[in-house]
N, C-alpha and C positions, 0 to 999 in steps of 0.2 A: 362886740355887740352884733346881734343878729339884725340883718337889714329887714325893715318892715315892708311887707308886700304892698305894692301900689294898687290902686283901683283897676288900672289897666291889666296888670298881671293877674289880679283876682278874677277879672272878667274872662281872660283867656283860659284860666284854670277851670272855671265853671262851664265854659264851652267844651273843653277837652274831656272832662270827666264823663259826661253822658255818652260821648262817642266811644271812649275806652270801654265803658260798661257794655255797650251794645256789641262792640267787637269781641269782647270776652265771652258774652252770652251766645253769640251766633257763630263764632269762629273758633276761639281757643277752647272753650268748654266742650263743644262736640268733638274736637280733635283729641282732647284728653280722654273723654269717655270712650271714643273709638279705640284709642290705644289700650285702654283697660280691657275692653271687650275682645281685643285681639289675642288675649291670653286665656280666653274662655271658649266653650263650645256652644255659646248662645246662638239660638236659632232665629232670634227676632221676637220671640214670645216665650212665656213660661220661665221656668227656672234654668239655671245653668251652673256649670262647674268650671273651675280653673284647670287648664290643661298645660300651663307653662308655655314652652316654646314650640309646642307641637304644630300649631298653625303655620308658624314661620318655616319649620322643617318641611311641612307638606307643600308649601308654596314652591320649593325648589324641585319637588318631584312631580308637580302637576303639569302635564303636557299642555293642557288647555290654557293655563296661565302663561306659560312660556310662549305659546303661539300668539296670544293676545298682546304680549309685550313686543314681539317681533313685528306684528302688523302695525301697532301704534307707533313704534319708532320709524318704520318705513314710511308710514303716512306723514308723520311730523317732519321728517327730513326732506322728503320730496316737496311737500307743501311749503315749507319754510324757504327753500331755494326758489321755487317757482314764483311764490308770491312776492318775494323781495326783488327779483329780477323784473317782473312785470310792473310792479309798483314804482320802481325807480325809473323805468322807461316812461311810464305814464306821467310821473311827476315832472320829468324833464320836459315832456311835451306840453303839459298844462302850465308849466312855469314860463314857457316861452311867450314871445309877443305875438299871440294869436287872437283872432276875434272870438268873442263870446266864451272866453276861458272860464269866467265865473260860473256861467250856466253849465258848462261841461263838467266843472268840478262838482257841482251839485248833483248832476246826473250820475257821475261815477260813485258818489257817496250813498246813493239810494240803497244798494244791497246791504250796507251796514245797518240801515234803519230797520229792515225786516228781521223777524225772528228766525232763528236757525231751523226750527221745526217747520215753519211756514215755507221757507225756501226749499227745505228737503222734500216736502210733499209735492210742491210744484215741479221740481226737477224729477221726482219719482214718476210723475205722470208723463213728463217729457221723455225720460229714458225708457219707459215701459210701452208707451203707445205711439208718440209722435215720431221719435227717432227711428224705431223699427219700420214704421210705415214709409218714411222717407227712404230708408235703406232698401226696402222691398221694391219700391217704385223705380229706384235708380239701379237696382240690381247689385247693390253692394252688400255682400254676405256678412261682412264684419259687423255691420250695424243693423242687420235684418232682424235680429232678436234682441231682447232687452239686455243691456249691459249688466244690469243688476242680478240677472239670473245665472251668470257665469262667474266662477271663482277667479278666472284670469282677468276679468275686466271690471268686476264690481268695485274693487278698490280704486280703480281709475275714475269711475263715476263719482265716488266720494271725494277724491282729490279735486275734481273739477268743481264740485259744489262748495267745498270748504275754501278753496282758493278764490272762487268768484266772490264769495261774501267777504273775505278778509282783505282783498286787494284795496278796497275803498279806504279803510283806516290807515293802512300803511302808506298809501299814496298821499294822503293829507299830511302825515308826519314828514314824509320826504319833501313835500312842497314847503312845509314850514322850515325845514333845514336849508333848502335852496334859497329861500328868501333872506336868510341870514348872511349869504355870501355877497359882499359888496361888489358893485360893478367895477370899481377900481382894480380889483384883482384880475378880472378878465381883460381889462384894458392893458394892464401891465403885462399880462401873459401873452396877449396878441402881439405886443411889440417884440417879445422874445420868440415868437413863432409858435406859441402854444395855442393851437386851435383844434376843434373837433375832438377826437379821442384823446389826444395829448392834454387838452384843456381839462377834460373830465378826469383823466387819470391823475394828473399832477396838481390840479387846482381844486376842482369841484369836490371830488370824493374825499380827499384828506380833510376838507373843511366841514363836510357833513357826516363824518364817520361817527360822531356821538349819536346822531339820529339813526344811523345804520345799526349801532349797538342796541338802541332801544327797540327797533323793529325786530331784530334777530331774537332778542330775549323774549319779547312778548309773543312773537310768532311761535317759537318752539314751545313755550309754556302752554299757549292756547291750543295748539294742534295736538300736543300730548294728551290734553284733557278732552279730546273730541268725544262728543256724546250725541248732540242733536242730530247731526247728519246720519249717524249710525242708526239712531232710533227711528228716524223718519224714512230712511231709504231701504235699509237691508235688515235691521234688527239682528245684526251679527252674521247673517247668512251671505251667500249660500254655504252650507257645511261649515259654519263658524269661521269662514275665511276673512270676514271683516269685523270681527269682534274686538273692539278696543278695550283697554283696561277699565276705563270708566264705565262702559256699558256692562262689562262682565261683573264688576263690583255691584252695580245697580241690579242687574238681572238675578244673579245668584244670591246676593246679600239680602235684598228686599223680599224676593218671592221664592227663592230657592232653598231657604232654610240654612244658609251658610253665613249668617251675620257675623259670627266670630271670626271665621276663616277669611271672609272678605274684608273685615276690619283690619286684619293683619296685612292683607293685600293692599288696602288703601293707605295704610301707614308707610309701607315700603315704597309705594308709588309716590307718596308725598316727599319722602326723603330723596328719591330719584330725581324728581322735578327740581327740588331745591338745589341738589348737587349740580345738575346740569345748568341751571340758571347762574349759580355762583361761578362755575367754570367759564361760561360764556362771558360774563361780566369781567372776570379777571383776565381772560385771554384777550378779549377785544379792548379792554382798558389799557393793556400794555401796548396794543397796536396804536391806540390813540396817542399815547405818549411818544411812540417812535415817529409818528407822522407829525 
């Protein structure tokens, strides 16, 4: 006999169905349509023809695409490492018994509230006018001209902006993890002589590693998809040295007449992000089991 659905289960089902429909319409359907367009020479308007795997073959031979992948991975790796180190240090400080730590947490979280484009335009003004003026007045040639105008330093400016905004959320997640560690653990550890770095290495970090996993996966995924900072600071320049994959897909796909080609690029990028996220979760999950 089939079990009759209860009113509670029916209510949950009615709540879930609209969410699934919205997710399908605004996430799954565009993904499927983009996948179909990746096999065409569609320019974003007018008619188009199917070209098979030509777009995917051209991706492998396109130097500009390869350069954007290299920049994106370099940016994502540097930012992920930098953000997690600084966030963990801040979380340890803000979780300690200090005065006004609630107010300090709120202050550190402010960057996460602001939009990426707003932050980018503010920092763009700082890097273009304020920092060079300071460098000229102090006689420091390294910062006497805009960081955004040089290929060797433009990516560093983008890293600074991206990290500054992302540290806030990561810090909150680490604080949540630190608050789950009972005081009894530290008391028992102090009896055995585990203090300072030994306490962090042997007690704190093994207990908050699930939060470390979350931050690493989210950081890498978000930084690989960097767009706002590129759009507001450099628009891919100078000389296309800071052109991320997301920006390249937008720039050439929407206004460059390469909608089909960039759809193929977007689908490959989607697969790459999923693969990296799965690898991170699998690798760090095994580390959690070992600890």
